[in-house]
C-alpha positions as CSV (number, residue, x, y, z in Angstrom):
1,M,1.4,12.1,-1.0
2,S,-1.4,13.7,-3.1
3,I,-1.4,13.8,-6.9
4,V,-0.9,17.5,-6.7
5,S,2.3,17.1,-4.7
6,A,3.5,14.4,-7.1
7,G,2.8,16.7,-10.0
8,L,4.7,19.6,-8.4
9,I,7.7,17.3,-7.8
10,I,7.7,16.2,-11.4
11,V,7.5,19.8,-12.6
12,V,10.3,21.0,-10.3
13,V,12.6,18.1,-11.2
14,T,11.9,18.7,-14.9
15,A,12.5,22.4,-14.6
16,L,15.8,21.9,-12.8
17,A,16.9,19.3,-15.4
18,V,16.1,21.7,-18.3
19,A,17.8,24.6,-16.6
20,A,20.9,22.5,-16.0
21,M,21.0,21.4,-19.6
22,L,20.6,25.0,-21.0
23,L,23.3,26.2,-18.6
24,A,25.6,23.4,-19.7
25,R,24.8,24.2,-23.4
26,R,26.2,27.7,-23.1
27,R,29.7,26.4,-22.6
28,A,29.4,23.2,-24.6
29,P,31.2,22.9,-27.9
30,E,29.3,22.2,-31.1
31,G,28.5,18.5,-31.4
32,S,28.5,17.9,-27.6
33,H,31.5,17.1,-25.4
34,F,31.8,13.6,-27.0
35,Q,34.0,13.2,-30.0
36,D,32.5,9.8,-30.8
37,G,28.8,10.2,-30.4
38,D,28.0,6.5,-31.3
39,R,30.3,5.3,-28.5
40,A,28.7,7.7,-26.0
41,A,25.2,6.6,-27.1
42,G,26.2,3.0,-26.5
43,V,27.4,3.7,-23.0
44,F,24.2,5.7,-22.3
45,G,22.2,2.8,-23.6
46,V,23.9,0.4,-21.2
47,L,23.2,2.8,-18.3
48,A,19.6,3.4,-19.2
49,T,18.9,-0.3,-19.9
50,G,20.4,-1.4,-16.6
51,F,18.3,1.2,-14.7
52,A,15.2,0.2,-16.6
53,V,15.6,-3.5,-15.9
54,L,16.3,-2.9,-12.2
55,L,13.4,-0.5,-11.9
56,G,11.1,-2.9,-13.7
57,F,11.8,-5.7,-11.3
58,V,11.4,-3.4,-8.3
59,V,8.1,-2.0,-9.6
60,F,6.8,-5.6,-10.1
61,L,7.8,-6.4,-6.5
62,A,6.2,-3.3,-5.1
63,F,3.0,-4.0,-7.1
64,E,2.8,-7.5,-5.7
65,S,3.0,-6.1,-2.2
66,Y,0.4,-3.5,-3.0
67,D,-2.0,-6.2,-4.4
68,T,-1.3,-8.5,-1.4
69,S,-2.3,-5.7,1.0
70,R,-5.5,-4.9,-1.0
71,S,-6.5,-8.6,-1.2
72,G,-5.7,-9.1,2.5
73,A,-8.0,-6.2,3.5
74,E,-10.8,-7.6,1.4
75,V,-10.4,-11.2,2.6
76,E,-10.2,-10.1,6.3
77,A,-13.5,-8.1,5.9
78,Q,-15.2,-11.1,4.2
79,I,-14.1,-13.5,7.0
80,V,-15.5,-11.2,9.7
81,T,-18.9,-11.4,8.0
82,Q,-18.6,-15.2,7.8
83,Q,-17.6,-15.4,11.4
84,F,-20.7,-13.4,12.4
85,E,-22.8,-16.0,10.6
86,T,-21.0,-18.9,12.2
87,A,-21.5,-17.4,15.6
88,Q,-25.2,-17.7,15.2
89,F,-24.9,-21.5,15.6
90,F,-23.0,-21.2,18.9
91,P,-24.7,-21.6,22.3
92,V,-26.9,-18.7,23.3
93,S,-24.4,-17.7,26.1
94,A,-21.7,-17.0,23.5
95,R,-23.7,-16.0,20.5
96,G,-24.3,-12.4,21.6
97,P,-20.9,-11.6,23.0
98,L,-19.1,-13.0,19.9
99,S,-21.4,-11.0,17.5
100,G,-20.8,-7.8,19.4
101,E,-17.1,-8.3,19.6
102,L,-16.9,-8.9,15.9
103,V,-18.6,-5.6,15.2
104,C,-16.0,-3.9,17.5
105,Y,-13.2,-5.7,15.7
106,A,-14.4,-4.2,12.4
107,R,-14.8,-0.7,13.9
108,A,-11.3,-0.9,15.4
109,V,-9.8,-1.8,12.0
110,I,-11.4,1.2,10.4
111,H,-10.9,3.9,13.0
112,Q,-7.8,2.7,14.9
113,E,-5.6,0.4,12.8
114,W,-6.1,2.2,9.5
115,P,-4.8,5.6,10.7
116,K,-1.8,3.9,12.3
117,M,-1.0,2.1,9.0
118,E,-1.2,5.4,7.1
119,S,1.3,7.0,9.6
120,G,3.4,3.9,9.7
121,T,3.0,3.4,13.5
122,L,0.9,0.2,13.6
123,G,3.9,-2.0,14.4
124,D,3.3,-5.4,16.0
125,T,0.1,-4.4,17.8
126,V,-2.9,-6.8,17.9
127,N,-6.5,-6.0,17.5
128,P,-7.8,-6.1,21.1
129,W,-11.2,-7.3,19.9
130,G,-9.5,-10.3,18.2
131,V,-8.2,-11.2,21.7
132,A,-11.6,-10.6,23.2
133,T,-13.3,-13.0,20.8
134,F,-10.7,-15.6,21.7
135,R,-11.4,-15.2,25.4
136,T,-15.1,-15.6,24.8
137,L,-14.5,-18.7,22.6
138,K,-12.6,-20.4,25.4
139,T,-15.8,-20.3,27.5
140,V,-17.8,-22.1,24.8
141,D,-18.7,-25.7,25.5
142,P,-20.2,-27.1,22.3
143,R,-22.5,-30.0,22.9
144,S,-24.7,-30.6,19.8
145,S,-23.2,-31.6,16.5
146,T,-24.2,-28.2,15.0
147,E,-22.4,-26.4,17.8
148,Q,-19.3,-28.6,17.4
149,A,-19.2,-28.0,13.7
150,A,-19.6,-24.2,14.2
151,F,-16.8,-24.3,16.8
152,A,-14.4,-26.1,14.4
153,K,-15.4,-23.8,11.6
154,W,-14.8,-20.7,13.7
155,L,-11.2,-21.8,14.5
156,D,-10.5,-22.2,10.8
157,Q,-12.0,-18.8,10.0
158,R,-10.0,-17.2,12.8
159,S,-6.7,-18.6,11.4
160,D,-7.7,-17.4,7.9
161,R,-8.6,-13.9,9.3
162,E,-5.3,-13.5,11.0
163,D,-3.4,-14.5,7.8
164,A,-5.4,-11.9,5.9
165,R,-4.7,-9.3,8.6
166,A,-1.0,-10.1,8.3
167,D,-1.2,-9.6,4.5
168,R,-3.0,-6.3,5.1
169,N,-0.3,-5.1,7.5
170,H,2.5,-6.2,5.3
171,G,2.1,-3.3,2.9
172,A,2.3,-0.8,5.7
173,E,5.9,-1.6,6.4
174,G,7.1,-1.3,2.8
175,V,9.0,-3.9,0.9
176,I,11.8,-1.8,-0.7
177,P,14.8,-1.6,1.5
178,L,16.8,1.6,1.9
179,P,19.9,0.3,0.0
180,L,17.7,-0.4,-3.1
181,W,16.3,3.2,-2.9
182,I,19.9,4.5,-2.8
183,V,20.9,2.5,-5.8
184,L,17.9,3.7,-7.8
185,L,18.4,7.3,-6.9
186,L,22.1,7.0,-7.6
187,S,21.5,5.4,-11.0
188,A,19.0,8.1,-11.9
189,S,21.5,10.8,-10.9
190,I,24.2,9.2,-13.0
191,I,21.9,9.1,-16.1
192,F,21.0,12.8,-15.6
193,I,24.7,13.8,-15.3
194,F,25.7,11.7,-18.3
195,M,23.0,13.5,-20.3
196,L,24.5,16.9,-19.6
197,F,27.6,15.9,-21.6
198,F,25.3,15.7,-24.6
199,A,24.8,19.5,-24.4
200,D,25.4,20.9,-27.8
201,S,25.7,24.6,-28.5
202,G,25.0,24.0,-32.2
203,E,21.6,22.5,-31.5
204,H,18.4,24.4,-30.8
205,A,17.7,25.1,-27.1
206,V,14.2,23.7,-27.5
207,V,15.5,20.4,-28.7
208,Q,18.0,20.1,-25.9
209,A,15.4,21.1,-23.3
210,T,12.9,18.6,-24.7
211,M,15.5,15.8,-24.7
212,V,16.5,16.2,-21.0
213,G,13.0,17.1,-19.9
214,A,11.4,14.0,-21.4
215,V,14.0,11.8,-19.5
216,A,13.4,13.7,-16.3
217,I,9.7,13.3,-16.5
218,V,9.9,9.6,-17.1
219,I,12.4,8.9,-14.4
220,S,10.8,11.1,-11.7
221,S,7.3,9.8,-12.4
222,T,8.4,6.2,-12.3
223,L,10.2,6.7,-9.0
224,L,7.1,8.4,-7.6
225,L,5.0,5.4,-8.8
226,L,7.4,3.1,-7.0
227,W,7.0,5.2,-3.8
228,F,3.2,5.0,-4.2
229,L,3.2,1.2,-4.6
230,D,5.6,0.9,-1.6
231,N,3.3,3.0,0.6
232,P,-0.2,1.9,-0.3
233,Y,-1.9,3.4,2.8
234,H,-2.3,7.1,2.3
235,G,-5.2,9.5,1.9
236,G,-4.4,10.5,-1.7
237,I,-5.8,9.1,-5.0
238,G,-5.3,5.3,-5.3
239,G,-4.5,4.9,-1.6
240,L,-6.0,1.8,0.1
241,R,-9.0,2.7,2.2
242,P,-11.1,0.4,4.6
243,V,-13.9,0.2,2.1
244,A,-14.3,-3.6,2.4
245,M,-14.5,-3.5,6.2
246,E,-17.0,-0.6,6.1
247,R,-19.1,-2.7,3.7
248,S,-18.9,-5.6,6.2
249,I,-20.2,-3.5,9.0
250,R,-23.2,-2.5,6.9
251,I,-23.7,-6.2,6.1
252,L,-23.5,-7.2,9.8
253,D,-26.2,-4.6,10.6
254,Q,-28.5,-6.1,7.9
255,E,-27.8,-9.7,9.0
256,A,-28.4,-8.8,12.7
257,A,-31.8,-7.5,11.7
258,V,-32.6,-10.6,9.7
259,V,-31.6,-12.9,12.5
260,G,-33.6,-10.9,15.0
261,D,-31.1,-11.5,17.8
262,H,-30.4,-8.4,19.8
263,F,-27.0,-8.3,21.3
264,A,-24.9,-5.7,23.1
265,I,-22.0,-4.0,21.3
266,P,-19.2,-3.5,23.9
267,C,-17.6,-0.5,22.1
268,D,-18.3,2.9,20.7
269,D,-18.4,3.8,17.0
270,R,-14.6,4.0,16.9
271,G,-14.1,0.6,18.4
272,E,-13.1,1.9,21.9
273,P,-14.3,-0.2,24.8
274,N,-17.4,1.2,26.6
275,S,-16.6,2.5,30.0
């Protein structure tokens, strides 16, 4: 959802709330429908406080999920770069294949996995180039102490990379269950309906419209913020993008030039295997 769409939603919700209040005001008695305004205000305070507390906890949970996804993407990209460096200490027979497969892994994350995360269709699929590096690793027979240390380090980095990938994918699934969304929307609706009983024909229309409009703006914008945090992968402002992995690919190109070791990349620019 783009910021323009979110803004339109807020405007429409606010306009409907103001229209409903002004319509209710036409038939409302002076002083609102409540004979005891203090008691009505107390009930409204309980409703609003309960909704605010629930919403605050849910926003905190959604923000943690958003931050975990962002951190996972950055850590995964960093580990890919570290694995490339570790691969340079492997035997010559495995050094080139592992380096090329890591580049393909990064390309697949950017051009294949990221669009699927944005559309919510990634599921439980694995990165095929992660499997390819594992197959290549099984052919390695480290003999020197340097090769053995690099082999052990690679295994640790592979585990860390998979953990980071799991954190990245976690946000694509969303953490807020449907029943919680239903409770939040139901609570917001109850607050809005309760406010209509404060319609007062003796009060200026501008005051009544401002009162309900302010509540509608705050509630709708907060719910949209919650949706944004629960769906971090989108093309709009603030959506998570594969910036870290794109940076890692540029770093890999620079390191390959420094190392001076030419290796074949078994995929195209989008991470698809070469025919």
